[in-house]
C-alpha positions in Angstrom: 0.0 0.0 0.0 2.9 2.4 0.9 4.6 1.6 -2.4 1.5 2.3 -4.4 1.2 5.7 -2.6 4.8 6.5 -3.4 4.2 5.6 -7.1 1.2 7.9 -7.1 3.3 10.8 -5.7 6.0 10.1 -8.2 3.5 10.0 -11.1 2.0 13.3 -9.9 5.4 14.9 -9.7 6.2 13.8 -13.3 2.9 15.2 -14.5 3.5 18.5 -12.7 7.0 18.7 -14.1 5.7 18.0 -17.6 3.0 20.7 -17.2 5.6 23.2 -16.0 7.9 22.4 -18.9 5.1 22.9 -21.4 4.0 26.1 -19.6 7.6 27.5 -19.6 8.0 26.6 -23.3 4.7 28.4 -24.1 5.7 31.4 -22.0 9.1 31.6 -23.7 7.4 31.3 -27.1 4.9 34.0 -26.5 7.5 36.3 -24.9 9.6 35.9 -28.1 6.6 36.5 -30.3 5.6 39.6 -28.3 9.2 40.9 -28.4 9.4 40.3 -32.2 6.0 42.1 -32.7 7.1 45.0 -30.5 10.3 45.3 -32.4 8.4 45.2 -35.7 6.0 47.8 -34.4 8.8 50.1 -33.3 10.5 49.8 -36.7 7.2 50.6 -38.5 6.7 53.6 -36.3 10.3 54.7 -36.9 9.9 54.5 -40.7 6.6 56.3 -40.5 8.1 59.1 -38.5 10.8 59.6 -41.3 8.1 59.4 -44.0 6.0 62.0 -42.2 8.7 64.4 -41.1 11.1 64.6 -43.9 10.7 65.9 -47.5 13.0 66.0 -50.5 12.9 69.2 -52.6 14.6 69.0 -56.0 16.4 72.3 -56.6 18.2 71.6 -59.9 19.0 68.9 -62.4 21.6 69.2 -65.1 22.9 66.6 -67.6 25.7 66.6 -70.1 27.3 64.2 -72.5 30.8 64.4 -73.9 33.6 62.1 -74.9 31.5 58.9 -74.6 30.5 59.8 -71.0 27.2 60.9 -69.6 27.1 63.2 -66.6 24.2 64.0 -64.2 24.2 66.7 -61.5 21.4 66.9 -58.9 21.0 69.6 -56.2 18.4 68.8 -53.5 17.3 69.8 -50.0 16.3 67.3 -47.3 13.8 69.2 -45.1 13.0 68.1 -41.5 9.5 69.2 -40.3 9.9 67.4 -36.9 11.0 68.8 -33.6 14.0 66.6 -33.2 17.1 66.1 -35.4 17.0 63.0 -37.7 19.8 60.9 -39.1 19.3 59.5 -42.5 21.2 58.1 -45.5 20.9 59.4 -49.0 22.1 58.6 -52.5 21.1 59.1 -56.1 20.4 55.7 -57.7 19.3 54.5 -61.2 15.9 53.4 -60.0 12.3 54.6 -60.2 9.5 54.0 -57.6 6.4 51.9 -58.2 3.5 51.5 -55.7 5.0 48.3 -54.3 8.7 48.2 -55.2 11.3 49.7 -57.6 12.1 49.6 -61.3 15.8 49.2 -61.7 17.5 50.8 -64.7 19.8 48.5 -66.7 22.7 50.9 -66.0 22.7 49.8 -62.3 25.7 47.6 -63.0 27.7 50.7 -64.2 26.4 53.3 -61.7 26.7 54.3 -59.0 29.4 51.6 -58.8 30.9 50.4 -62.1 31.1 46.6 -61.9 32.0 46.2 -65.5 35.4 48.0 -64.9 38.4 45.8 -64.2 38.3 47.1 -60.6 35.0 48.3 -59.2 34.9 52.0 -59.1 32.4 54.4 -57.6 31.0 56.8 -60.1 29.0 59.1 -57.8 30.3 62.0 -55.8 28.3 63.9 -53.2 29.0 67.3 -51.5 27.1 69.2 -48.8 26.0 72.5 -50.2 25.7 75.8 -48.4 25.6 79.5 -49.2 28.7 80.2 -47.2 29.1 83.9 -47.8 25.3 84.5 -47.8 25.3 86.1 -51.2 22.4 84.1 -52.5 24.7 81.7 -54.5 25.3 78.1 -53.5 28.9 77.3 -52.6 29.8 73.6 -52.6 31.6 72.1 -49.7 34.1 69.3 -50.3 35.2 66.6 -47.9 37.7 69.1 -46.4 35.0 71.6 -45.7 36.2 74.3 -48.1 34.5 76.0 -51.0 34.3 74.0 -54.2 37.1 75.2 -56.5 37.0 78.6 -54.9 33.7 79.2 -56.6 30.9 81.6 -55.5 28.3 80.0 -57.7 27.2 76.5 -58.6 29.5 75.0 -61.3 28.0 73.3 -64.3 27.9 69.6 -64.7 30.5 69.9 -67.5 32.9 71.8 -65.2 32.6 69.2 -62.5 33.2 66.5 -65.0 36.3 68.2 -66.2 37.6 68.4 -62.6 36.6 64.8 -62.0 38.6 63.6 -65.0 41.6 65.6 -63.8 41.4 64.3 -60.2 40.7 67.8 -58.8 37.5 66.9 -56.9 36.8 64.1 -54.3 33.5 64.8 -52.6 32.4 63.7 -49.2 33.7 60.4 -47.7 31.2 57.6 -47.2 30.3 57.0 -43.5 32.6 54.7 -41.5 29.7 52.2 -41.0 29.7 51.4 -44.8 30.7 47.8 -45.3 32.8 48.4 -48.4 35.2 51.4 -47.9 34.9 53.7 -50.9 32.0 51.8 -52.4 29.2 51.7 -49.8 26.7 49.4 -48.1 26.1 45.9 -49.4 23.1 45.7 -51.7 22.0 42.4 -50.3 21.3 44.0 -46.9 19.9 47.2 -48.2 16.1 46.5 -48.2 13.6 48.2 -50.5 11.1 48.4 -47.5 10.4 46.8 -44.1 11.0 43.1 -44.6 11.0 43.8 -48.3 13.4 42.3 -50.9 17.0 43.7 -51.0 18.3 45.9 -53.8 20.4 43.0 -55.0 17.3 40.8 -55.3 15.2 43.4 -57.1 18.0 44.3 -59.5 18.7 40.6 -60.4 14.9 39.9 -60.8 14.9 42.6 -63.5 18.0 41.2 -65.3 20.8 43.4 -63.8 23.7 41.1 -63.2 25.2 42.5 -59.9 27.9 40.5 -58.1 27.1 39.0 -54.6 29.2 41.6 -52.9 27.7 44.6 -54.8 27.7 47.8 -52.8 25.6 50.9 -53.0 26.9 54.3 -51.8 24.8 56.1 -49.2 25.9 59.3 -47.4 24.8 60.0 -43.9 23.3 63.4 -43.0 21.9 64.7 -39.7 19.1 67.1 -40.4 18.4 69.6 -37.6 15.0 70.0 -36.1 12.8 72.2 -38.4 15.8 72.6 -40.6 17.3 71.3 -43.8 20.4 69.9 -45.4 21.3 70.6 -49.0 23.4 68.2 -51.0 24.8 68.1 -54.5 25.3 64.8 -56.3 27.4 64.2 -59.4 27.2 61.0 -61.4 29.3 60.0 -64.4 28.4 56.9 -66.5 29.8 55.2 -69.6 26.2 54.4 -70.6 23.1 56.6 -70.7 21.0 56.3 -67.5 17.2 56.3 -68.1 16.1 56.4 -64.5 17.5 58.4 -61.5 15.9 58.9 -58.1 17.1 60.6 -54.9 16.8 57.7 -52.4 16.6 58.0 -48.6 17.2 55.2 -46.1 17.4 54.6 -42.3 19.3 52.0 -40.4 17.5 49.3 -38.6 19.0 49.5 -35.1 18.6 45.8 -34.4 20.5 44.4 -37.3 22.3 47.4 -39.0 20.4 46.8 -42.3 19.5 49.9 -44.4 15.8 50.3 -45.1 14.8 52.5 -48.0 11.9 54.8 -46.9 11.7 57.3 -49.8 12.4 57.3 -53.5 12.1 60.7 -55.2 12.2 60.4 -59.0 14.4 62.9 -60.9 14.5 61.3 -64.3 12.5 58.5 -66.0 
């Protein structure tokens, strides 16, 4: 009789342990689901805040073709309507927006990084722009923080191309967090939206043969509260580019992937 009582106690303890194990597993599962959903919600809210509070204003677009090269020059302002500074990444890419994704121009394997060259080379330069002397004319700032070429007015696309060919201009450096120094952020972890396909996947799905380690240049700007940042982008290409858009992205703080949140078409 005593042994039977002990067996019943042991059986009960086994059942309790099993129930606790299942309960702990379910608790852990739901905690992880909740954390994942909370993280996703926070990311959606973050992207929404950028979409709501920042605007791109195109100020000028110039293009030129000479000596078998095509040049494109874009001046734009990034305006922050919010009460706090925002940090975002911007580039000019050969893409165009659609309601659900992007259309990638065939030139994407040549610009902004030329992967048909023997050694990949970045073909896009960016400067911050400011009216330094407050005379109403834009003075370009290079990576050293000085006036572009001593000019008091915006140079033409042809002038910049001439300086580019003769190694007289360099532009702003890419941010230190860029995975490929001098080239940019990996296209396979630059997403076209929250949980969307990557730039690499979209380009390849449309017939653009980018390598696995393809990089896309994005420059980081901090836009002051109720203020703006003006930037000037110069692109040179051995082929004509049919589509160009100013593209803005933010960094996902949980995995350091870039998420594109705005695509402002300039051409095509």
